[in-house]
Backbone as a ProteinNet text record, in pm:
[ID]
protein_1_A
[PRIMARY]
MTTTFDRIGAMLLHDHHVPAERLVPEALLDDLGIDSLATVELLWSVEETFHVKLPTDADGLHTLGDVARCVDALLARRTDGSASGRHAA
[TERTIARY]
-2113.3	-2042.3	-1891.3	-1818.9	-1674.7	-1608.4	-1518.1	-1449.2	-1322	-1267.2	-1139.2	-1032.9	-1030.7	-934.3	-950.2	-1074.1	-1099.5	-1047.4	-1069.6	-1025	-872.7	-806.1	-659.9	-608.1	-673.1	-636	-649.2	-755.7	-774.6	-662.9	-617.7	-506.4	-380.1	-356.2	-238.3	-248.1	-367	-387.2	-357.9	-414.4	-404.1	-266.1	-215.3	-91.9	35.5	28.6	149.7	140.3	26.9	7.6	31.3	-12	-2.2	-116.6	-86.8	-192.7	-298.7	-424.4	-537.3	-527.4	-477.7	-471	-371.7	-284.4	-187.2	-241	-355.8	-411.5	-499.2	-431.7	-499	-456.5	-540.1	-507.4	-371.4	-329.1	-202.1	-80.3	-100.9	10.5	100.8	227.6	325.2	349.7	354.1	380	510.5	612.3	742.8	735.2	642.9	634.6	549.5	491.1	404.8	481.7	612.6	693.8	699.6	662	674.8	787.5	871.5	986.7	945.4	1042.9	1012.1	953.8	1001	945.6	800.1	772.1	634.9	544.1	598.6	520.6	483.5	579.7	552.4	446.3	457.4	357.9	220.5	215.8	88.4	27.3	107.1	54.3	6.9	76	28.8	-104.5	-115.1	-240.7	-354.8	-323.9	-425.1	-471.1	-376.6	-412.9	-502.1	-466.7	-545.7	-684.3	-689.6	-815.9	-914.2	-863.1	-950.2	-955.5	-877.6	-873.5	-838.9	-732.1	-681.8	-532.6	-478.2	-334.4	-282.7	-206.3	-149.2	-36.7	-7.7	101	233.1	314.1	442.9	534.9	515.5	590.6	505.3	526.6	443.5	498	571	629.4	524	405.7	301.4	224.7	257.2	184.8	267.8	261	341.5	262.6	131.6	48.5	-61.5	-124.3	-238.9	-349.1	-368.7	-469.6	-437.3	-308.6	-267.6	-306.7	-279.6	-310.5	-461.7	-538	-684.1	-741	-692.7	-742.3	-706.4	-587.9	-546.2	-637.9	-664.4	-753.5	-892.7	-944.3	-1077.4	-1083.1	-977.5	-973.9	-971.9	-894.1	-888.5	-1022.8	-1087.6	-1219.6	-1323.1	-1315.6	-1410	-1391.2	-1264.2	-1238.4	-1291.2	-1271	-1318.1	-1470.5	-1535	-1681.3	-1732	-1667.3	-1706.8	-1687.8	-1577.9	-1552.2	-1653.7	-1691.5	-1791.2	-1926.6	-1961.4	-2088.7	-2093.5	-1982.3	-1980.9	-1995.9	-1931.4	-1940.5	-2081	-2152.1	-2289.5	-2379.1	-2357.9	-2443.2	-2416.3	-2294.4	-2260	-2318.4	-2357.1	-2405.8	-2542.4
-1194.7	-1069.7	-1097.2	-1045.3	-1062.6	-958.8	-1004.9	-914.8	-860.4	-758.4	-703.1	-812.8	-891.4	-999.3	-1098.1	-1133.9	-1226.6	-1170.5	-1042.6	-980.2	-976.6	-946.9	-946.6	-1089.4	-1184.8	-1324.8	-1367.9	-1324.7	-1357.4	-1297.7	-1179.3	-1117	-1202.5	-1250.3	-1333.7	-1467.5	-1524.9	-1649.1	-1628.4	-1525.7	-1500.6	-1451.8	-1350.4	-1285.3	-1354.2	-1419.1	-1474.6	-1625.1	-1684.4	-1829.5	-1884.4	-1806.8	-1851.1	-1949.5	-2068.8	-2167.1	-2111.9	-2140.8	-2088.3	-2123.4	-2242.3	-2283.7	-2200.6	-2127.6	-2042.5	-1901.6	-1871.6	-1736.5	-1722.9	-1697.4	-1676.8	-1540	-1475.6	-1339.9	-1327	-1430.6	-1420.3	-1456.4	-1488.6	-1523.4	-1401.9	-1419.8	-1313.1	-1300.4	-1177	-1155.1	-1221.5	-1211.2	-1271.2	-1423	-1485.3	-1631.8	-1688.6	-1602.4	-1650.4	-1679	-1665.8	-1696.8	-1585.7	-1464.2	-1350.8	-1262.5	-1220.4	-1139.2	-994.1	-910.3	-771.3	-695.7	-723.3	-658.1	-699.1	-827.1	-875.2	-814.8	-792.1	-728.6	-586.3	-514.9	-378.2	-382.1	-475.8	-488.8	-519.6	-605.9	-638.6	-513.6	-435.9	-316.2	-214.5	-203	-114.5	-164.5	-295.1	-351.9	-326.8	-338.7	-312.2	-166.8	-75.2	66.7	88.9	28.2	43.9	-16.8	-136.7	-209.1	-138.9	-91.6	-33.5	118.9	178.8	325	392.2	341.2	397.2	423.6	500.6	525.8	467.1	357.8	296	384.2	374.9	455.4	422.8	525.3	500.8	421.3	434.3	355.4	233.6	124.7	5.8	-88.4	-33.7	-117.4	-193.1	-139.4	-205.6	-309.9	-328.5	-422.5	-549.9	-636.2	-758.7	-880.8	-880.7	-997.4	-958.6	-1060.2	-1033.5	-961.6	-1001.6	-935.5	-789.4	-757	-616.9	-535.1	-590.1	-518.4	-499.2	-605.1	-596.5	-495.6	-498.8	-403.8	-260.1	-239.1	-104.6	-53.6	-138.3	-98.7	-69.6	-156.7	-134.1	-1.4	30.4	156.8	275.9	265.5	374.9	393	282.8	290.7	349.5	311.9	364.8	514.8	559.3	703.4	779	721.5	786.7	794.3	687.1	684.5	784.9	789	885.3	1027.2	1053	1186	1224.8	1128.5	1156.4	1185.4	1104.7	1125.1	1262	1303.4	1433.3	1543.6	1525.4	1626.3	1640.9	1529.4	1536	1609.6	1589.5	1656.3	1806	1844.2	1985.2	2066.6	2001.8	2075.8	2131.7
449.5	432.7	440.2	345.3	341	430.5	515.3	606.9	542	603.2	558.8	561	668.3	678.8	562.9	529.3	418.4	286.4	264.5	139.4	130.4	242	242.5	222.4	286	267	121.5	56.1	-85.5	-170.6	-134.3	-206	-190.6	-70.1	-45.5	-118.7	-122	-196.4	-344.8	-399.8	-543.3	-585.1	-518.3	-562.1	-512.4	-396.1	-336.1	-311.6	-350	-340.7	-199.7	-101	38.8	62.9	115.7	142.1	238.1	207.6	285.2	433.1	465.4	606.6	687.1	620.4	691.3	714.6	655.7	664.9	788.7	899.4	1027.5	1080	1160.5	1206.4	1273.7	1345.8	1417.6	1331.9	1204.3	1114.7	1092.8	1123.3	1099.3	949.2	901.5	759.6	717.7	801.7	771.1	757.6	829.4	830.1	716.4	635.3	527.6	398.5	404.8	288.5	185.5	226.4	134.4	185.3	93.1	132.6	154.8	189.3	223.6	104	-15.6	-134.7	-155.2	-137.8	-152.2	-44.8	74.8	180.9	141.3	84.9	38.2	-71.1	-163.8	-270.5	-213.6	-113.3	-48.2	13.5	84.9	150.2	47	-64.5	-172.2	-227.4	-246.5	-295.9	-197.8	-69	33.5	23.5	8.2	-4.9	-126.8	-238.3	-360.9	-347.4	-293.2	-281.4	-188.4	-74.7	27.1	22	-68	-81.8	51	112.4	237.4	221.7	313.7	318.3	449	438.3	557.1	610	738.9	795.1	724.5	698.3	633.5	725.2	854.5	950.8	985.6	912	927.8	1035	1132	1236.8	1316.9	1329.7	1407.6	1328.7	1201.9	1117.1	1100.8	1200.8	1200.3	1155.3	1180.7	1148.9	1050.6	993.8	906.1	982.8	1107.4	1190.2	1212.3	1230.5	1246.8	1123.8	1005.8	882	869.5	894.1	883	983	1107.7	1208.3	1170.6	1117.5	1075.5	964.6	864.6	755.2	809.3	895.1	953.5	1028.6	1103.2	1178.1	1082.3	975	877.2	807.4	774.8	710.8	806.1	933.2	1032.3	1048.7	1052.4	1065.3	945	827.7	705.7	705	747.1	753.5	855.4	972.2	1076.1	1026.4	956	901.4	796.3	711.9	607.8	671.6	773.3	838.7	905.3	968.6	1034.4	932.2	817.1	711.9	659.6	649.4	599	695.3	824.9	922.4	930	895.4	905.8	791.3	683.2	566.4	585.4
[MASK]
+++++++++++++++++++++++++++++++++++++++++++++++++++++++++++++++++++++++++++++++++++++++++

């Protein structure tokens, strides 16, 4: 099973040519050799890929692990909300 972290890592490999050995959860986005514009592009790609809306204040998203955990939390909330909606019908 592919994890959120794996999918984000694949995006970085493909779109930004970040070496696979550097793709660890504690890797700082700034240290991966992508500039601020590329970081914004990455976050937009993450939103498109996972169909989520990341917080506009991305101050808490410093590492790859931060981004993956944020996406997982947003997906869990959406799933919980969908499940609650189904039970209410």
